[in-house]
C-alpha positions as CSV (number, residue, x, y, z in Angstrom):
1,M,-13.4,-77.6,71.4
2,I,-15.8,-76.2,68.8
3,K,-18.0,-78.8,67.2
4,D,-17.3,-79.7,63.5
5,R,-13.9,-77.9,63.6
6,P,-11.0,-80.0,62.5
7,R,-8.5,-80.9,65.2
8,R,-5.4,-78.6,65.1
9,L,-2.3,-80.6,64.0
10,D,0.5,-81.1,66.5
11,R,3.3,-78.6,66.6
12,I,6.4,-79.4,64.7
13,F,9.7,-79.3,66.5
14,S,12.3,-79.7,63.7
15,R,15.7,-78.3,64.0
16,A,15.8,-77.5,60.3
17,P,12.3,-77.6,58.8
18,L,11.8,-77.7,55.0
19,Y,9.6,-74.7,54.0
20,F,7.5,-74.4,50.8
21,V,7.4,-70.6,50.1
22,T,5.4,-68.5,47.7
23,F,5.4,-64.7,47.2
24,C,3.7,-62.6,44.6
25,A,4.3,-59.5,42.6
26,R,2.4,-56.4,43.8
27,N,-1.1,-56.5,42.4
28,R,-0.1,-59.8,40.6
29,Q,1.3,-57.6,37.8
30,K,3.6,-59.5,35.5
31,V,7.4,-58.9,35.4
32,D,8.7,-59.2,31.9
33,D,12.4,-59.5,32.6
34,L,12.4,-63.0,34.0
35,D,16.0,-63.5,32.9
36,R,17.2,-60.9,35.3
37,L,14.8,-62.0,38.0
38,A,16.0,-65.6,37.7
39,T,19.6,-64.6,37.8
40,A,19.1,-62.5,40.9
41,F,17.2,-65.4,42.5
42,T,19.9,-68.1,41.8
43,N,22.8,-65.7,42.7
44,Y,21.2,-64.8,46.1
45,C,20.3,-68.5,46.9
46,T,23.8,-69.7,45.8
47,R,25.5,-67.1,48.1
48,A,23.1,-68.1,50.9
49,A,24.1,-71.7,50.6
50,G,27.8,-70.9,50.8
51,K,27.7,-68.2,53.5
52,H,24.7,-68.9,55.7
53,N,24.0,-72.7,55.3
54,V,20.6,-72.0,53.7
55,A,19.6,-74.6,51.2
56,V,17.2,-73.6,48.4
57,G,16.0,-76.7,46.6
58,R,13.6,-76.7,43.7
59,Y,12.0,-73.5,42.5
60,V,9.8,-72.0,39.8
61,I,9.7,-68.4,38.8
62,M,6.5,-67.3,37.2
63,P,5.8,-63.9,35.6
64,D,3.8,-62.8,38.7
65,H,4.9,-65.1,41.5
66,V,7.8,-67.3,42.8
67,H,7.6,-70.8,44.4
68,F,10.6,-72.5,46.1
69,F,11.6,-74.9,48.9
70,V,14.1,-73.8,51.5
71,R,15.8,-75.1,54.6
72,G,18.0,-73.2,57.0
73,N,20.1,-73.9,60.0
74,P,18.4,-73.9,63.5
75,D,18.6,-70.1,63.9
76,F,17.3,-69.4,60.4
77,V,14.6,-66.7,60.3
78,L,12.5,-67.3,57.1
79,S,10.8,-63.9,57.0
80,S,14.1,-61.9,57.2
81,W,15.8,-64.2,54.6
82,V,12.9,-63.9,52.2
83,G,12.9,-60.1,52.7
84,G,16.5,-60.0,51.6
85,L,15.7,-62.2,48.6
86,K,12.8,-59.9,47.5
87,R,15.1,-56.9,47.8
88,A,17.8,-58.5,45.7
89,M,15.4,-59.5,43.0
90,S,13.7,-56.0,43.0
91,V,17.1,-54.2,42.7
92,A,18.0,-56.5,39.8
93,V,14.8,-56.0,37.9
94,L,14.3,-52.3,38.6
95,N,17.9,-51.4,37.6
96,E,17.4,-50.5,34.0
97,S,21.0,-49.7,33.3
98,Q,21.8,-53.4,32.5
99,P,21.0,-54.9,29.0
100,T,18.1,-57.3,28.9
101,R,16.5,-59.7,26.5
102,P,13.2,-58.7,24.9
103,P,10.2,-59.1,27.2
104,L,8.0,-62.2,27.1
105,H,5.2,-60.4,25.3
106,R,5.4,-57.4,23.0
107,S,4.6,-54.0,24.4
108,T,1.6,-52.2,23.0
109,Q,1.7,-48.7,21.5
110,M,-0.5,-47.6,24.5
111,E,2.2,-48.7,26.9
112,E,4.9,-46.9,25.0
113,S,2.9,-43.7,24.9
114,R,2.2,-44.0,28.7
115,R,5.8,-44.3,29.5
116,G,7.3,-42.4,26.7
117,S,9.8,-44.2,24.5
118,R,11.7,-45.6,27.5
119,A,11.4,-49.4,27.7
120,G,10.5,-50.6,31.2
121,C,10.5,-53.9,33.0
122,F,6.8,-54.3,33.3
123,L,4.3,-55.6,30.9
124,F,1.2,-53.8,29.9
125,D,-1.6,-56.3,29.8
126,P,-4.7,-54.7,28.2
127,S,-7.0,-57.0,30.1
128,Q,-5.6,-55.5,33.3
129,A,-5.9,-51.9,32.2
130,T,-8.0,-50.9,35.3
131,R,-5.2,-51.8,37.7
132,P,-2.9,-49.0,38.7
133,P,0.7,-49.2,37.3
134,L,3.2,-51.1,39.4
135,H,5.0,-48.6,41.7
136,R,8.7,-48.7,40.8
137,K,9.8,-49.0,44.4
138,F,7.7,-52.0,45.3
139,L,7.9,-55.1,43.1
140,W,6.5,-57.6,45.6
141,Q,3.4,-57.8,47.7
142,P,4.2,-57.5,51.4
143,G,4.4,-60.8,53.2
144,V,4.9,-64.4,52.0
145,F,3.0,-67.7,52.1
146,D,5.0,-70.4,53.8
147,H,4.2,-73.9,54.8
148,V,6.4,-76.3,56.7
149,L,6.4,-79.7,55.1
150,R,5.6,-82.3,57.7
151,N,7.2,-85.7,57.8
152,D,4.3,-87.4,56.0
153,E,4.2,-84.8,53.2
154,S,6.1,-85.6,50.1
155,Y,8.6,-83.0,48.8
156,A,8.4,-84.8,45.4
157,R,4.6,-84.6,45.3
158,K,4.6,-80.9,46.1
159,W,7.2,-80.3,43.5
160,E,5.2,-82.1,40.8
161,Y,2.3,-79.7,41.5
162,V,4.5,-76.6,41.5
163,R,6.6,-77.4,38.5
164,D,3.4,-77.7,36.4
165,N,2.5,-74.0,37.0
166,P,3.9,-72.8,33.7
167,V,1.9,-75.5,31.9
168,R,-1.4,-74.7,33.7
169,A,-0.7,-71.0,32.9
170,G,-0.4,-71.8,29.2
171,L,3.2,-70.6,29.0
172,V,4.7,-73.9,27.8
173,A,3.4,-77.3,26.7
174,E,5.6,-79.3,29.1
175,W,7.2,-78.2,32.4
176,R,10.7,-79.1,31.2
177,E,10.4,-76.3,28.6
178,W,10.1,-73.6,31.2
179,P,13.5,-71.9,31.5
180,Y,12.8,-70.3,34.9
181,Q,12.8,-73.4,37.1
182,G,15.4,-75.6,38.6
183,E,17.2,-76.7,41.7
184,V,19.9,-74.6,43.5
185,V,20.9,-77.3,46.1
186,L,19.8,-80.9,46.2
187,I,17.5,-81.3,49.3
188,D,17.2,-85.0,50.0
189,R,13.5,-85.5,51.0
190,A,11.5,-87.9,48.9
């Protein structure tokens, strides 16, 4: 054992662990069509609950990342399931044939001249002008951050931190005002 290195925690052998999951938009660029993103998220998660016994509990969808809690059956493969979720959300957002609400922030004239008069799904943020434009094929960064909640960890405590993301980002004054958060299935774990 290496001196001053913390002891590795014991393995967890849970038949149906509760995961805390986060994934981010490619280059952390903001997606302005959060309505479509949230609809795709809840539709995918609702179908997963009915067809595959996968329970998505509380979630928060931010302009550049997504947080949620999920539990599956014993043969649940998180990475495959999240890959499907990312694909479903990407298809929904990148499909411009459906009507959408106005973006969260107004587009600038520079953005319109870059893309022509066609309204896209992605916000132009002048402070991020040095970043390359988001490639239309890839909405999400590869991979995902996941963390198994151990018995001594509180789902409620983690949720309190996650739900305040929109407040910390200055998007709303109180977490209840953020329309892109909720609970798909009640996961009883206090």
